[in-house]
N, C-alpha and C positions, 0 to 999 in steps of 0.2 A: 504494499500500499504506500502511496505517496501523497503528501499533503501540500498543496499549493497555497501560499499565503500572499495575497496581494496587499500592497500598502498603498492606501489612497486617502484623500482628505477626509477627515472625519469632523472632529469637534474641537480638538486642542491643538497642541504644537504641530509643527511642520509636517507636511505630508507630501507624498509623491506617488507615482504609479510604478512601482517596482514589483517584481514577482520573485519569490524564493521557493525552491522546492526542497522539502525536507524528506529524506528518505531514511527510515529507521534502519540502523545496522545493529548487529549483536553487540551487547555489552558496551554501548556507547550512547551518551545523551546526544540528541540531534538537533536541538533547538539552536539555531545559528543566528548571528546578528551582524549586520553590516557595521562597518567602522564608524560611519556618521549616524549620530543619534538624532535623526530629524525626520522620523516617518511615524505615521499613525497606523497600527495595523488593522486591517480589515480582512475578514476571511472571504475570499473570492471563490474557492471551490474546494470540495473535498470529495475525492472519488476513489473508488477501489481499483487497483490495478491500472492506474493511469500513469503513463510514463513521459508524455509529451505535453508541454505547456509552452505557449508562445512567449517569447522574451519581449518585454515591453521596452520600447525605445526610450533613450535618455530624454529627460524633459528640458525644455528650453531654460535659459538662464532666469528669466523673469518669474518663472513658476518656482524655481528654487528660491529666489529672493522672497517671494511670498510665503513659502514654507518656512523659511529662516525667520521671517518676521512674526509668524504665528507661534514659533517656539518660545517666545519670550512672555508667555501668558502670566506667570508669577510676577514678572517685573511690572507688567501693565497694571495688574491688581494692586501691587504695592505702591506704585506711584500714584495711581488713582486715588487710593486710600490716604495718601499724604495730602493730595490736593483737596480731597473732601474734608480733611481735618483742618487745613489752613483756610479754605475758602469754600464752604458748603454750598454757597449760592452758585457755583460753577455747574452744579448738577440739578438746579432748580427746575430748568426747562424739562427735564425727563421726569423728576419727582412729581411735579404738578400734574402730569398726565397719567400718573399711576392710579390704581394697579393695571389699568389697561395697557400702558406702555410696557410694563414688566411682562405681562402675559404675551403680548405680541412678540417682544424680543426673544423669549424663550421658545415660543412656537417656531420662530425662523431658525433658531439654533438646532432644534430637534429635526426640522425639515432638512437641514444640511446633513445631519446624522443619517437620516433616512436615505438620502440621495446615494450613499455609499454601500447600502446594504442589499445583499441577495439572500432573501429569506430561505430559499430552497437550499442553498448550501449550508446555512446555519442549522436548519432542520436535519440535514444529512449528518453534520458534526454531533448534534444532539442524540441522534440514533446511535452513533458509534460510541460515544462516551457519556452515557446517561449519569453514571454514578458520580463523577467529579463535578458535573454541571449541577446536578440536584444538590449535592453537598454545598456548593458555593452559594446557591441561591438560599438554601436554608440558613447558612452561616450569616448572609447578608442581612436577613430579616429576623435573626434572633440575637446575635451578638450586639450589634449597634443599638437596637432599641432598648434591649435589656440594660445595657450599661449607660445609655442615655438617661434613663429614669434614675439609675443608681447615683450617677454623678451629680445630678441635679438635686437629689435629696441630700447627698453627702456635703455638698458645698452650700446647701440652703439658698438656692437661687430663688428669686422672686418668681411668682406665678407666671408672669410674661416670659421671663428668660427661661424657665423650666419648660414651658410649652415650646418655645423656640428651639431649644436643644433637642428635645424629644422628637419634634417634627424633622429636624435635620437628621437625626439618627434613623428615622423611619424611611428616609427618602432611598431610592435606588442608587446603585453605583454610578459614578460619574464616568464620562468618556475619557477624562484625563487619565484614568487608571489604566487604559490600554496603552497609552504612551509610556507611562511608568513601568509597566510590566515589560514592555519592549526594551527599555533601558536597563532593566534589572535582569535581562536574560531569563524572564519567565515564560510561562506557556502563554503565548500571545493569543492563539485561537481560542483557548478556554477563557481568558479575560474578555475577549470581545463577545462570546456567546453569553457570558454571565451578565455583562452590561446590558445587552439586548433583553435577555429574559427578566432580569430584575426591573428593567424599565417598563416592560409590558406588564409585569405583575404589580406594578406600583398603583394601578388603577383601583385595585381592591386592597392590597396590603397596606399601603401608606396611610390611607384614611382609617382603615380598621384599627391598625396598631396605634395610631395617634389618638383616636377616640378612647381606646382601652387605657393607655398609659397616661394621656395628658388630660383625660376627661374629668379627673378629680380637681384639677386647678381651674379650668374654664370650660364652658359648653363647647363641644366640638361637633361641627356639622360634617359627619362622615360622608354623607351623600354629596354634599357640595364639594367636598375635597375630592371625591371620586370623579365627579363630572369635570372639574377643573383640570385634574390630572389627565383625564381622557382627551380633553380639548387641546391642552398646550404640550402634551408629551406624546402620547400614543398615536393619536390621529395625524400629527405631522410626520412622525417616523413612517407610519404605514403609507401615507401619501408620498413621501419622499422615495420609499422603496418602489412604489407603483410608477412614479415618474422615471425612476432609474431604469426599469425594465421596459417602459413604454416609449420613452423619448431619450435614448442614449445619446443623441447627438447634442441635444440641449444640455444634458447633464455633463457632458465632456467639456462644454464651454464654461459652465458655471463652477464646477468643482475646484479649479485651481484658487478661486477666490473665497471658497466656503470656509476653509479653516481660519483664515485671518478675520473674516467677518464674525464667525462664531466666537472667536477669542476676544475681540473687541467688544462684542455684545454682552458676553458674560462678565467682562470686567466693568462695563458700564452699569449693568444690572447690580452687581455686589457694591460698587462704589456709591452709587445712588442711594441705596438703603443705608449705607454707613453714614452718608452725609445727613440723612434725616435724624439720626441719633447723636450727631456730633455736639449739638448745643447742650443736650442733657449730659453728655459725657464730660464735656468741657466745664460745666458748672461744678460737677463733683470734684474734677481735678483742681480747679481754682480754689474751691473751699478747702481742699487738702493742703494746698500750698500757701494759704493765708497766714498760717502760723509762723510768724517771722523768727521766732526764737527756736524753731525746730531745725534740725540738721538736715543736709541734703538727703541723706539716707532715710531719715525719718519721713521726709516729705514724699520721696519716691515710694516708700512703703505704704504711705497713706493713699497715694494715688492708685497704686495697683492692688491695694486691698479694696478699693471701692469697685463699682459697677464694671469699669473697663477691664480691671485686673481679673475680676471673677469670670467675665465672659471669655477673656483670652485663656484663662486656666482651663475652664470647662471644655472649651473647644479643643485645646491641645490634649487633654486627658482622653476625650472621646475618640479622637483619631489615633492617638498612641495605642489605646486599648484595642481598637479595631484592627490595626496592623499586627500587634503582638499576639492577641487571642485567635485572630484569624490564621496566622502562621501556625501557632501552637496546636490549634484543633486539627488543621490539615496534617501536621506531623503525626499526631496521635493516631489518626486514621490511615497512617502509612502511605500518603500519597507521595509522588515523586518531588524532588526539590523544585523543578520548574512550576509544578502545579501548586506547591505550597506557597510559592512567591506570588503567583497570580492570585490565588484566594485571599492571601494576606492583603495585597494591594487593593483588590476589588472591594473587600470588606471595609478597609480603612478609608477609602475615598468615596465621597458622596457626590450626588448631584445637588450642590448647594444652590444652583440657580433655581431648581424646582422648589427647594426649601424657602426661598426668597419670595417666589411668586405666590405659593400657597399661603404664606404667612401675611403678606400684604393684602391678599384678596379676601381672606376669611377671618382675620382677627383685627380688632380695633387698635390695639396697642402696637406702635411702630417697633417696640423693643422686641416683639416676637421674631421679627425678621433679622435681628441683629447677630444671633449666633451663626446663622447661615451665611451672612455677608462677611463675618469675620473668617469663617471657615474657608471662603474662597482664596484667601491669602494663606492662612496657616496650613491648610490641607495640601496645597500645591508645593509649598516649601518643604514640609515634611515628607511628602511623597517623592519629590524629586531628589531629596537628600538620600532617602532609603534606596531608590532606584540606583543612584550612582554608587552607594556603598555595596549593594549586591552585586553590581556589575563587576567590580574589582575584587569581589570575595569568591573564592573558589569553593564550590559546594562540595559536599561529601560525594554526590553522584559524580561530579566531574573527576575527583580525585581517584575514585574507584574505577572510573572509565580509563583514565591514563594509566593506571596499574595494569589493567586488563590488556591494553594495547602493548604495554611493555612486555608483558608475559608472552604475547603472541609473537613479538619480534624475537 
């Protein structure tokens, strides 16, 4: 059996249309990665006993430039967050049109995702590897929601922030996880299928889990959340997949621009929500720094022990637990190292844009959307760091493979 993996524009960092053929060999890990880390993996075909795949031509320089520009997603969010903190009015034009502007931007982002999907090939992969896919989906919707609730109670978050953190934890995996898995030399096809499956399952699971876990804080309209998820996530993905199969010529023209557009739209979404809460956060910071007799360390402690510090800490803990417990659970069930990495990254990285849209559309307090907005920055920094660490960390599987090859020689 051979597995062809096409790398094409998706939702986050840079992409291009390259094809790699992975052919399993005895006693050797076969997931390979090109030297340049600027592609977002998408499953293009999975076939039994197929040996020949067309080699995609090299892309023009302007497409590579667009892909490179799209790879700086964490930088865009960080810079945008700084602008939102210094001058919140810079995002007022987008905030005033919310939540409709938020929903529209997320819908366009998910449409870009759908343009790269071939559902038949994803179904074939699901049939071949049901156990690892089912395990990843279960891990996504059990580990994060559970610890989202535990962290909110442990840190004593306010009702609004608790609901926001739980809502973020109940969201599906984000498309950025596919890029990070690719960087980490993980199982990219598994990561891609998990993202699609958890995204489709979000119509039911995200509202249901949010209602169960956050319903004790505020009333949760599970049906309304479900309809919104269907409208801004699932419908655009399916529409994009239909357009991809019915109008390939149009898709070929649009897809080089899709990654950069999606990255900028995601950054705008997160920074706009953050700008809404800057005034309140600044007031708590100012009050903490007014004590003139306090030392610098005491002032910093006062600032980060307030709402801003609590939000940052809660989001950091949530994603750390997702990465760690996701990997640990996959190791306990004896999955291969590439699968462990894919499951860990998929569990730890959420679709924060969906969390922002649902929070702004269905909850009156703007603070509900703050954890998801902060997650857009923190999650990408943590995920990218983990990906680069794993890329240069030789796994046990790889060491065993090298020893086996040495014995054969």
